[in-house]
LUMROZA-48479 format. One line per field, with one value per atom (N, C-alpha, C): atom name; z, x, y. Coordinates in steps of 0.02 Angstrom, whole numbers, plus 50000, padded with zeros to 5 digits. Atoms other than C-alpha are relative to their C-alpha. Last residue first. Layout:
LUMROZA-48479
at: c(CA,...)
w: c(Z,...)
u: c(X,...)
v: c(Y,...)
END
This chain:
LUMROZA-48479
at: c(N,CA,C,N,CA,C,N,CA,C,N,CA,C,N,CA,C,N,CA,C,N,CA,C,N,CA,C,N,CA,C,N,CA,C,N,CA,C,N,CA,C,N,CA,C,N,CA,C,N,CA,C,N,CA,C,N,CA,C,N,CA,C,N,CA,C,N,CA,C,N,CA,C,N,CA,C,N,CA,C,N,CA,C,N,CA,C,N,CA,C,N,CA,C,N,CA,C,N,CA,C,N,CA,C,N,CA,C,N,CA,C,N,CA,C,N,CA,C,N,CA,C,N,CA,C,N,CA,C,N,CA,C,N,CA,C,N,CA,C,N,CA,C,N,CA,C,N,CA,C,N,CA,C,N,CA,C,N,CA,C,N,CA,C,N,CA,C,N,CA,C,N,CA,C,N,CA,C,N,CA,C,N,CA,C,N,CA,C,N,CA,C,N,CA,C,N,CA,C,N,CA,C,N,CA,C,N,CA,C,N,CA,C,N,CA,C,N,CA,C,N,CA,C,N,CA,C,N,CA,C,N,CA,C,N,CA,C,N,CA,C,N,CA,C,N,CA,C,N,CA,C,N,CA,C,N,CA,C,N,CA,C,N,CA,C,N,CA,C,N,CA,C,N,CA,C,N,CA,C,N,CA,C,N,CA,C,N,CA,C,N,CA,C,N,CA,C,N,CA,C,N,CA,C,N,CA,C,N,CA,C,N,CA,C,N,CA,C,N,CA,C,N,CA,C,N,CA,C,N,CA,C,N,CA,C,N,CA,C,N,CA,C,N,CA,C,N,CA,C,N,CA,C,N,CA,C,N,CA,C,N,CA,C,N,CA,C,N,CA,C,N,CA,C,N,CA,C,N,CA,C,N,CA,C,N,CA,C,N,CA,C,N,CA,C,N,CA,C,N,CA,C,N,CA,C,N,CA,C,N,CA,C,N,CA,C,N,CA,C,N,CA,C,N,CA,C,N,CA,C,N,CA,C,N,CA,C,N,CA,C,N,CA,C,N,CA,C,N,CA,C,N,CA,C,N,CA,C,N,CA,C,N,CA,C,N,CA,C,N,CA,C,N,CA,C,N,CA,C,N,CA,C,N,CA,C,N,CA,C,N,CA,C,N,CA,C,N,CA,C,N,CA,C,N,CA,C,N,CA,C,N,CA,C,N,CA,C,N,CA,C,N,CA,C,N,CA,C,N,CA,C,N,CA,C,N,CA,C,N,CA,C,N,CA,C,N,CA,C,N,CA,C,N,CA,C,N,CA,C,N,CA,C,N,CA,C,N,CA,C,N,CA,C,N,CA,C,N,CA,C,N,CA,C,N,CA,C,N,CA,C,N,CA,C,N,CA,C,N,CA,C,N,CA,C,N,CA,C,N,CA,C,N,CA,C,N,CA,C,N,CA,C,N,CA,C,N,CA,C,N,CA,C,N,CA,C,N,CA,C,N,CA,C,N,CA,C,N,CA,C,N,CA,C,N,CA,C,N,CA,C,N,CA,C,N,CA,C,N,CA,C,N,CA,C,N,CA,C,N,CA,C,N,CA,C,N,CA,C,N,CA,C,N,CA,C,N,CA,C,N,CA,C,N,CA,C,N,CA,C,N,CA,C,N,CA,C,N,CA,C,N,CA,C,N,CA,C,N,CA,C,N,CA,C,N,CA,C,N,CA,C,N,CA,C,N,CA,C,N,CA,C,N,CA,C,N,CA,C,N,CA,C,N,CA,C,N,CA,C,N,CA,C,N,CA,C,N,CA,C,N,CA,C,N,CA,C,N,CA,C,N,CA,C,N,CA,C,N,CA,C,N,CA,C,N,CA,C,N,CA,C,N,CA,C,N,CA,C,N,CA,C,N,CA,C,N,CA,C,N,CA,C,N,CA,C,N,CA,C,N,CA,C,N,CA,C,N,CA,C,N,CA,C,N,CA,C,N,CA,C,N,CA,C,N,CA,C,N,CA,C,N,CA,C,N,CA,C,N,CA,C,N,CA,C,N,CA,C,N,CA,C,N,CA,C,N,CA,C,N,CA,C,N,CA,C,N,CA,C,N,CA,C,N,CA,C,N,CA,C,N,CA,C,N,CA,C,N,CA,C,N,CA,C,N,CA,C,N,CA,C,N,CA,C,N,CA,C,N,CA,C,N,CA,C,N,CA,C,N,CA,C,N,CA,C,N,CA,C,N,CA,C,N,CA,C,N,CA,C,N,CA,C,N,CA,C,N,CA,C,N,CA,C,N,CA,C,N,CA,C,N,CA,C,N,CA,C,N,CA,C,N,CA,C,N,CA,C,N,CA,C,N,CA,C,N,CA,C,N,CA,C,N,CA,C,N,CA,C,N,CA,C,N,CA,C,N,CA,C,N,CA,C,N,CA,C,N,CA,C,N,CA,C,N,CA,C,N,CA,C,N,CA,C,N,CA,C,N,CA,C,N,CA,C,N,CA,C,N,CA,C,N,CA,C,N,CA,C,N,CA,C,N,CA,C,N,CA,C,N,CA,C,N,CA,C,N,CA,C,N,CA,C,N,CA,C,N,CA,C,N,CA,C,N,CA,C,N,CA,C,N,CA,C,N,CA,C,N,CA,C,N,CA,C,N,CA,C,N,CA,C,N,CA,C,N,CA,C,N,CA,C,N,CA,C,N,CA,C,N,CA,C)
w: c(49959,47214,50067,49928,47084,50038,49957,46904,50073,49931,46785,50042,49954,46597,50070,49930,46464,50042,49950,46277,50070,50027,46114,50054,49948,46169,49974,50025,46024,50047,50009,46114,49974,50068,46088,49985,50054,46274,49932,50065,46386,49942,50026,46538,49933,49954,46644,49972,50028,46558,50055,50008,46640,49975,50019,46637,49999,50026,46719,49987,50002,46752,49973,50067,46701,49996,50042,46861,49933,49980,46977,49950,49930,46980,50023,49961,46791,50070,49947,46683,50037,49956,46518,50056,49955,46425,50041,49936,46273,50041,49947,46139,50068,50005,45984,50050,50058,45981,49992,50061,46156,49943,50044,46307,49933,50071,46437,49959,50047,46622,49928,50065,46754,49955,50039,46940,49935,50026,47020,49955,50059,47037,49970,49994,47153,49938,49931,47190,50012,49955,47030,50072,49946,46930,50048,49935,46774,50055,49944,46605,50064,49938,46434,50054,49942,46271,50060,50021,46093,50059,49942,46118,49977,50024,45982,50054,49998,46066,49974,50056,46112,50004,50058,46222,49937,50049,46348,49939,49987,46485,49952,49976,46488,50019,50032,46385,50023,49943,46471,49977,50016,46335,50059,50000,46404,49986,49998,46368,50003,50016,46396,50011,50031,46394,49975,50072,46423,49965,50036,46596,49925,49997,46676,49956,49931,46722,50008,49984,46546,50072,49938,46502,50006,49981,46336,50064,49958,46315,50014,49929,46173,50038,49961,46008,50070,49983,45885,50042,50046,45836,50012,50066,45986,49960,50038,46166,49934,50068,46288,49964,50039,46476,49930,50058,46573,49966,50026,46743,49947,50041,46773,49971,50069,46829,49956,50015,46987,49927,49936,47066,49992,49971,46902,50066,49932,46816,50036,49944,46641,50063,49935,46496,50052,49955,46309,50067,49930,46184,50038,49991,45994,50072,49930,45951,50004,49997,45782,50072,50027,45757,50006,50038,45851,49981,50064,45915,49956,50036,46061,49932,49976,46182,49963,49969,46156,50030,50031,46040,50031,49946,46099,49977,50001,45950,50059,50015,45986,50003,49982,45980,49984,50028,45978,50027,50047,46001,49965,50070,46073,49951,50023,46251,49926,50002,46293,49968,49932,46348,50002,49996,46191,50073,49938,46162,49991,49997,46012,50066,49944,45995,49999,49931,45835,50049,49987,45653,50072,50039,45580,50015,50043,45649,49957,50071,45787,49966,50034,45977,49928,50056,46055,49970,50040,46224,49945,50035,46305,49963,50027,46431,49972,50063,46453,49968,50057,46580,49933,50043,46702,49938,49959,46844,49958,49943,46764,50040,49937,46596,50060,49964,46451,50065,49928,46324,50032,49966,46134,50074,49930,46033,50026,49975,45850,50072,49927,45749,50027,49972,45564,50076,50013,45504,50038,50012,45574,49992,50071,45573,49981,50020,45761,49927,50036,45790,49979,49957,45835,49958,49995,45706,50047,50041,45740,50012,49991,45799,49958,50056,45825,50017,50049,45933,49938,50064,46018,49950,49988,46196,49935,49990,46146,50003,49938,46157,50016,49997,46029,50068,49935,45984,49992,49999,45837,50071,49937,45822,49996,49947,45650,50062,50026,45480,50054,50051,45531,49975,50064,45685,49953,50048,45868,49938,50037,45970,49949,50050,46105,49967,50017,46205,49949,50044,46296,49989,50067,46366,49949,50034,46519,49931,50034,46574,49957,49968,46696,49970,49931,46657,50036,49959,46470,50073,49972,46394,50045,49928,46285,50019,49979,46113,50076,49929,46024,50016,49956,45858,50074,49937,45728,50053,49961,45564,50064,50005,45468,50041,49937,45497,49999,50018,45356,50062,50073,45353,49978,50016,45528,49925,50000,45568,49983,50026,45618,50006,50044,45646,49971,49982,45795,49960,50030,45749,50010,50053,45871,49974,50018,45979,49943,50069,46075,49988,50031,46231,49927,50056,46276,49969,49975,46446,49948,49962,46380,50021,49942,46312,50044,49968,46185,50060,49930,46069,50022,49981,45907,50074,49930,45830,50007,49963,45660,50071,50039,45534,50038,50066,45592,49957,50046,45766,49935,50060,45919,49955,50030,46053,49937,50067,46175,49973,50022,46327,49929,50059,46425,49985,50060,46543,49936,50020,46686,49937,50020,46699,49971,49961,46786,49984,49929,46729,50043,49964,46548,50075,49960,46470,50035,49948,46335,50037,49966,46216,50060,49933,46089,50029,49978,45924,50073,49946,45878,50030,49995,45713,50051,49995,45691,50007,49962,45710,50009,50033,45576,50036,50056,45633,49969,50054,45799,49945,50065,45960,49948,49997,46142,49933,50053,46138,49994,50057,46306,49949,50048,46444,49949,50060,46601,49957,49998,46739,49939,50052,46692,50001,49993,46850,49950,49942,46854,50005,49940,46739,50064,49942,46581,50059,49934,46412,50053,49951,46239,50068,49930,46105,50044,49963,45922,50072,50012,45813,50045,50071,45797,49985,50039,45981,49927,50069,46110,49954,50047,46276,49932,50071,46419,49960,50045,46605,49928,50069,46744,49956,50015,46909,49929,50043,46913,49985,49974,47061,49960,49984,46999,50029,49942,47008,50021,49938,46896,50061,49966,46753,50070,49940,46665,50022,49955,46490,50060,49940,46368,50042,49941,46191,50057,50008,46027,50064,49950,46067,49991,50012,45914,50046,50034,45982,49992,50069,46019,49962,50019,46175,49927,50059,46232,49983,50060,46407,49943,49989,46538,49936,50057,46526,50021,50004,46680,49942,50023,46679,49995,50008,46775,49981,50071,46746,49986,50041,46917,49926,50037,47014,49948,49964,47142,49963,50005,47016,50035,49946,47003,50001,49946,46835,50056,49942,46689,50048,49946,46512,50059,49938,46378,50051,49961,46199,50064,50005,46128,50040,49999,46190,49987,49941,46138,49994,50015,46008,50061,50012,46083,49985,49940,46065,49981,49960,45926,50063,50039,45849,50047,49991,45968,49963,50020,45924,50008,49960,46014,49984,50043,45876,50035,49968,45963,49950,50031,45916,50035,50068,45977,49965,50045,46163,49931,50059,46279,49950,50063,46448,49943,50057,46618,49937,50063,46778,49944,50051,46943,49933,50061,47085,49956,50062,47248,49944,50016,47409,49933,50011,47428,49979,50065,47402,49985,50053,47544,49931,49999,47663,49943,50027,47615,49996,50072,47640,49968,50037,47813,49924,50036,47884,49954,50048,47934,49959,50056,48012,49947,50040,48119,49939,50037,48179,49955,50053,48225,49958,50052,48322,49941,50036,48418,49943,50044,48463,49959,50054,48529,49951,50051,48627,49942,49983,48718,49945,50043,48683,50021,50029,48830,49959,50000,48864,49964,50061,48909,50007,49988,49046,49935,50036,49006,50013)
u: c(50024,48607,49974,49984,48622,49972,50057,48611,50021,49980,48737,49937,50054,48706,50023,49984,48842,49941,50044,48802,50024,50055,48891,49959,50051,49061,49946,50039,49169,49940,50072,49290,49971,50017,49478,49926,49958,49513,49980,50029,49365,50040,50006,49443,49964,50041,49428,49985,50038,49569,49962,49960,49621,49955,50035,49557,50049,49957,49614,49958,49933,49525,50051,49973,49359,50069,50042,49260,50030,49994,49394,49965,50023,49370,50002,49967,49381,49970,50038,49337,50045,49958,49385,49957,50030,49299,50054,50027,49355,49972,49950,49466,49975,49943,49377,50056,50004,49254,50066,49967,49253,49986,49993,49138,50028,50004,49164,50013,49977,49129,49991,50032,49117,50031,49986,49155,49959,49932,49161,50019,49998,48972,50069,49936,48977,50009,49976,48817,50064,50043,48732,50023,50024,48882,49957,49977,48895,49969,50047,48878,50033,49975,48955,49948,50045,48933,50035,50069,49001,49951,50042,49169,49929,50069,49302,49956,50036,49462,49929,50047,49551,49952,49960,49705,49958,50042,49605,50042,49998,49731,49958,49935,49693,49998,49981,49535,50068,49972,49437,50020,49981,49394,50037,49928,49309,50014,49973,49133,50076,49929,49032,50025,49984,48843,50072,49990,48801,50014,50061,48724,50007,50049,48866,49939,50023,48987,49950,50026,49019,49977,50037,49130,49977,50009,49197,49958,50057,49263,50000,49987,49375,49937,50009,49322,50028,49933,49382,49998,49948,49198,50066,50018,49088,50060,49945,49084,49976,50018,48980,50062,49945,48978,49975,50019,48860,50064,49941,48871,49979,49964,48729,50065,50024,48625,50034,49983,48729,49983,49997,48666,50015,50067,48608,49998,49988,48772,49933,50005,48705,50027,50022,48764,50001,50010,48782,49976,50015,48849,49995,50042,48858,49975,50008,48926,49950,50040,48996,49999,50068,49051,49956,50022,49214,49927,49964,49308,49980,50004,49195,50034,49948,49241,50003,49945,49079,50050,49935,48976,50059,49954,48796,50070,49939,48679,50044,49940,48507,50061,49935,48337,50056,49944,48158,50065,50028,47998,50055,49988,48086,49972,50029,48023,50006,50073,48051,49970,50025,48232,49924,50064,48310,49980,50037,48492,49934,50055,48597,49963,50047,48767,49947,49986,48870,49945,50033,48814,50007,49973,48928,49969,49944,48826,50017,50012,48715,50064,49936,48701,49988,49997,48541,50071,49940,48512,50000,49975,48343,50064,49932,48274,50025,50004,48085,50069,50020,48095,49996,50042,48195,49980,50048,48266,49950,50026,48369,49946,49973,48386,49970,50041,48332,50034,50003,48440,49961,50039,48434,49996,50018,48562,49961,49976,48612,49979,49996,48529,50015,49947,48575,50007,50005,48469,50055,49934,48449,49993,49997,48287,50072,49930,48260,50003,49975,48085,50073,49988,48016,50027,49931,47946,50004,49991,47780,50071,49939,47738,49997,49985,47582,50061,50052,47529,50010,49974,47699,49946,49968,47630,50018,50052,47513,50029,50035,47622,49944,50068,47750,49970,50032,47906,49931,50073,48025,49975,50031,48209,49925,50011,48290,49969,50019,48304,49985,49953,48404,49983,50002,48298,50054,49951,48317,49999,49963,48159,50047,49957,48070,50043,49938,47923,50038,49958,47776,50067,50028,47648,50040,49979,47757,49969,50061,47739,50017,50057,47865,49933,50006,48009,49942,50001,47983,49988,50066,48021,50006,50004,48176,49928,50068,48212,49999,50008,48380,49928,49942,48447,49985,50020,48311,50053,49940,48397,49983,49944,48236,50059,49990,48066,50056,49943,48073,50020,49990,47912,50055,49929,47862,50010,49975,47683,50073,50047,47626,50028,49966,47779,49954,50031,47724,50034,49963,47755,49963,50037,47672,50043,49975,47756,49959,50015,47698,50024,50029,47757,49983,49959,47875,49973,49938,47795,50044,50012,47619,50066,50041,47611,49986,50033,47751,49961,50022,47803,49968,50048,47900,49984,50015,47987,49949,50047,48069,49990,50062,48146,49948,49982,48328,49939,49970,48259,50020,49982,48212,50038,49935,48123,50009,49991,47986,50068,49931,47931,50001,49991,47768,50075,50025,47728,50014,49953,47838,49978,50043,47736,50044,50062,47808,49954,49986,47989,49937,50036,47931,50011,50059,48062,49970,50018,48176,49938,50060,48271,49987,50012,48393,49936,49948,48471,49994,50028,48369,50056,49960,48439,49969,49928,48301,50033,49969,48112,50074,50012,48024,50033,49954,48100,49994,50000,48010,50048,50023,48044,50004,50071,48053,49971,50009,48219,49925,50041,48233,49998,50021,48362,49952,50031,48413,49973,49986,48535,49971,49954,48536,50017,49934,48461,50052,49966,48313,50072,50036,48189,50031,49990,48295,49961,50025,48250,50015,49991,48331,49978,49997,48264,50005,50061,48301,50012,50052,48433,49939,50013,48550,49946,49949,48535,49981,50020,48447,50055,49945,48477,49969,50016,48352,50064,49950,48369,49978,50025,48244,50048,50024,48325,49974,49956,48429,49977,49932,48348,50045,49984,48173,50070,50040,48113,50015,49973,48256,49962,50061,48203,50022,50022,48370,49933,50043,48424,49982,50019,48558,49957,50023,48600,49984,50001,48683,49983,50041,48730,50007,49986,48792,49954,50053,48785,50021,49985,48942,49939,49932,48880,50003,49974,48700,50070,50041,48670,50033,50064,48798,49959,50046,48982,49937,50033,49078,49951,50069,49203,49974,50032,49366,49927,50004,49458,49968,49948,49435,49991,49968,49326,50049,49941,49286,50037,49943,49171,50063,50007,49057,50062,49951,49055,49976,50012,48942,50059,49952,48950,49981,50006,48816,50052,50061,48849,50005,50035,49021,49936,50073,49126,49979,50028,49308,49924,50017,49353,49969,50072,49429,49987,50041,49617,49927,50002,49723,49959,49997,49767,50003,49936,49717,49999,49998,49576,50071,49950,49545,49997,49942,49456,50053,49935,49288,50055,49950,49106,50066,50023,48944,50047,49944,48980,49975,50017,48841,50058,49973,48906,49980,50014,48823,50028,49988,48893,49989,49981,48821,50004,50040,48822,50023,49973,48907,49948,50033,48808,50024,50071,48849,49963,50008,49032,49927,49990,49025,49990,50058,48950,50005,50056,49079,49938,49992,49219,49942,50014,49147,50009,50063,49140,49988,49995,49323,49937,49958,49311,50005,50038,49165,50040,50052,49260,49960,49968,49412,49949,49979,49306,50032,50059,49219,50019,50019,49388,49939,49950,49449,49981,50012,49288,50049,49972,49317,49984,49946,49201,50023,50014,49101,50059,49943,49117,49982,49994,48960,50058,49989,48982,50010,49942,48905,50005)
v: c(50056,51082,50025,49994,51219,49941,50014,51155,50008,50012,51234,49992,49983,51221,49982,50014,51223,50024,49971,51211,49979,49958,51179,50034,49992,51115,50047,49943,51052,50006,50004,50937,50065,50020,50928,50001,49972,50932,49973,50018,50885,50029,50068,50971,49994,50039,51127,49931,50056,51219,49964,50060,51382,49944,50062,51560,49942,50053,51722,49937,49970,51887,49951,49991,51809,50031,49957,51828,50016,49929,51761,50046,49994,51572,50073,49948,51552,50000,49968,51403,50051,49960,51328,50029,49952,51187,50036,50022,51089,50058,49989,51164,49979,50045,51100,50015,50044,51246,49963,49980,51317,49952,50057,51306,50022,49982,51441,49937,50051,51416,50025,49996,51553,49946,50061,51546,50001,49995,51719,49942,49956,51719,50008,49964,51569,50042,50006,51471,50038,49961,51531,49999,50042,51467,50042,49975,51575,49956,50009,51489,50025,49971,51526,49989,50001,51431,50030,50015,51435,49997,50018,51521,49987,50004,51530,49970,49936,51590,49998,50005,51430,50058,50021,51453,49994,50036,51555,49983,50072,51599,49959,50022,51786,49926,50063,51809,49975,50035,51948,49930,50069,52073,49969,50011,52227,49927,50068,52288,50001,50004,52446,49929,49935,52474,49999,50006,52291,50065,50019,52305,49998,49946,52401,49986,49994,52262,50058,49934,52201,50001,49991,52053,50073,49929,51989,50002,49981,51812,50075,50007,51754,50018,49939,51828,49995,49975,51696,50064,50023,51670,50038,50024,51700,49980,50029,51758,49974,50016,51859,49973,50028,51886,49983,50042,51999,49976,50034,52084,49949,49952,52207,49970,49997,52058,50052,49930,52028,50013,49965,51865,50075,49996,51787,50038,50022,51834,50005,49953,51850,49966,50025,51742,50056,49943,51772,49971,50012,51644,50066,50060,51629,49992,50022,51801,49942,50062,51856,49975,49992,52037,49939,50059,52064,50006,50001,52218,49940,50064,52261,50006,50045,52402,49934,49964,52498,49951,50016,52386,50037,49985,52373,49979,50039,52385,50022,49960,52451,49955,50028,52368,50050,49964,52428,49970,49950,52330,50038,50014,52177,50050,50062,52169,49987,49997,52351,49938,49990,52361,50005,49965,52289,50006,50000,52241,50037,49951,52194,49992,50009,52110,50056,49978,52096,49984,49936,52088,50024,49944,51953,50068,50018,51806,50061,50012,51872,49976,50007,51878,49978,50046,51944,50000,49992,52026,49946,50059,52049,50017,49992,52173,49934,49962,52172,50010,50042,52030,50037,49959,52138,49961,49962,52032,50039,50038,51892,50035,49973,51984,49963,49951,51874,50020,50011,51783,50056,49948,51763,49982,50013,51666,50060,50065,51643,49985,49998,51779,49931,50043,51768,50008,50071,51915,49963,50027,52090,49925,50017,52188,49981,50008,52185,49976,49942,52255,49995,49942,52084,50058,49976,51964,50060,49940,51881,50026,49961,51706,50064,49956,51602,50042,50012,51454,50044,50025,51467,49984,50065,51490,49964,50050,51632,49930,49983,51787,49950,50028,51730,50019,50005,51829,49968,49999,51818,49993,50021,51861,50009,49951,51868,49970,49934,51784,50051,49978,51630,50071,50035,51614,50026,49974,51663,49956,50051,51628,50034,49967,51725,49946,50032,51656,50042,49959,51731,49965,50003,51609,50042,50062,51579,49992,50021,51760,49939,49968,51836,49979,50022,51718,50034,49940,51739,49980,49985,51569,50061,49988,51552,50017,49984,51478,50007,49988,51471,50019,50009,51414,50001,49971,51387,49985,49987,51346,50038,50047,51358,50024,50035,51436,49949,50042,51566,49959,49997,51666,49952,49998,51614,49997,49932,51661,50007,49951,51487,50071,49952,51378,50053,49936,51271,50056,49945,51089,50065,49965,50970,50058,49935,50838,50030,49981,50685,50071,50060,50593,50013,50025,50736,49936,50027,50772,49967,50061,50791,49966,49982,50968,49939,50056,50950,50024,49995,51090,49935,50053,51101,50008,50012,51253,49943,49959,51268,49977,49992,51150,50040,49973,51150,50014,50048,51127,50035,49964,51230,49952,50014,51130,50042,49973,51174,49979,49994,51073,50026,49957,51077,50008,50035,50931,50040,50052,50995,49963,50057,51155,49946,50001,51309,49942,50010,51289,49997,49948,51262,49990,50019,51150,50060,49952,51223,49977,50025,51108,50044,49973,51182,49969,49954,51133,50020,49959,50980,50042,49939,50915,50049,50009,50786,50069,49945,50773,49984,49936,50669,50059,49990,50503,50070,50048,50511,50019,49975,50606,49945,49983,50553,50021,49950,50459,50014,50021,50371,50057,49950,50379,49970,50028,50286,50056,50072,50333,49965,50021,50517,49926,49972,50590,49977,50029,50475,50024,49977,50562,49971,50043,50554,50029,49979,50626,49947,50053,50621,50026,49979,50737,49938,49986,50701,50021,50050,50617,50009,50008,50765,49950,50033,50802,49995,49983,50908,49974,49989,50820,50016,50003,50834,50011,49971,50801,49990,49999,50767,50039,50068,50717,49995,50039,50875,49930,50001,50958,49954,50070,50911,49992,50021,51092,49928,49975,51146,49976,49977,51034,50022,50035,51025,50028,49961,51069,49958,50035,51013,50046,49964,51065,49954,49928,51021,50037,49965,50842,50075,49930,50746,50041,49964,50569,50073,49979,50471,50026,49982,50381,50021,50034,50385,50024,50001,50450,49963,50034,50495,50003,50004,50539,49963,50065,50595,50001,49999,50737,49929,50065,50763,50008,50015,50928,49932,49967,51009,49984,50054,50885,50026,50024,51021,49945,49955,51105,49975,49952,50953,50044,50001,50865,50045,49958,50821,49995,50010,50755,50044,49962,50736,49980,50003,50681,50040,49937,50644,49993,49993,50501,50071,49966,50492,50006,49931,50361,50033,49990,50205,50074,49990,50193,50010,50060,50117,50006,50062,50285,49940,50032,50425,49933,50070,50544,49974,50035,50709,49925,50013,50805,49958,49993,50798,49984,50044,50819,50012,50014,50899,49951,50004,50891,49979,50040,50948,50005,49976,51007,49953,50044,50991,50033,49968,51071,49949,50048,51012,50035,50001,51136,49943,49974,51092,49998,49937,51070,50029,50012,50886,50063,50034,50925,49989,49951,51052,49969,49956,50925,50052,50037,50795,50045,50007,50921,49963,49939,50966,49993,50005,50790,50060,50055,50782,49992,49979,50954,49946,49952,50899,50022,50037,50747,50046,50038,50851,49963,49953,50976,49963,49978,50837,50046,50056,50763,50018,50005,50931,49945,49949,50959,49995,49934,50794,50049,49977,50649,50069,49935,50582,50024,49955,50398,50065,49960,50305,50048,49929,50175,50037,49974,50007,50075)
END
């Protein structure tokens, strides 16, 4: 049989036809935890709450995975597994999947409820921390068992946010109702940082400088520390609001930070949080509970609203448009690079 040689033009056409598939395979995966939804239609099935995901090219289309109609406060991924290991922080405990969301199991018992945040240790797949309405719990065996870790906490209730120091996995920061606490022994004990402000809602760490942290509060605004929590200062130049639930760094340009909260829309800083500008053009819902920047495209940012679903921008916040899940109360957005 004589082999036919393809012409350069045909080869070019074939390569172009494959390119969209290649790009789709390289897209990030966006996960969103839905706490509740107001989008009810008489005679129709109630909308699913819980965990949803999409790829950016899917525009407003989202896919539901995991248990239906659970109150999902948070979501986390094991980055080393490329999205195969997923966690949901929910009202009835911690849900875990090790096959990309195909199957799930609840890893906690009756005594652990109202889980606000789940934080896996990126350096040890067996260690996972959770923030609950009753304080901090830790697992050292891949979520098979859990131990309460509240030593040193004067008021270990309404725990909102827990992060692991990227330079030292034994150091953790946690936002509580009475302030921000730090642990230097993997949650065995806690002590209060120098921030004497109550009602802290979120704590985040600078992508490059582990000593720099930002905190969002209820009614007290935004605070920053550059020495690991010893001293804090309020950052308020350009800010007209006082309650912040969400703070997100651009991982590729750490001087760029986004923040949002109660009827605040989205604020943006390009000088490390010294000055802020409101970037809310196109945001029909102004109460923001989660913000995430796509590591694969710094211009693409997602904002989760309270009962307005998800909005996204492709130009760094200059304009926003709906990205779907209308009526949903979005509590957490996490982007997993592929």
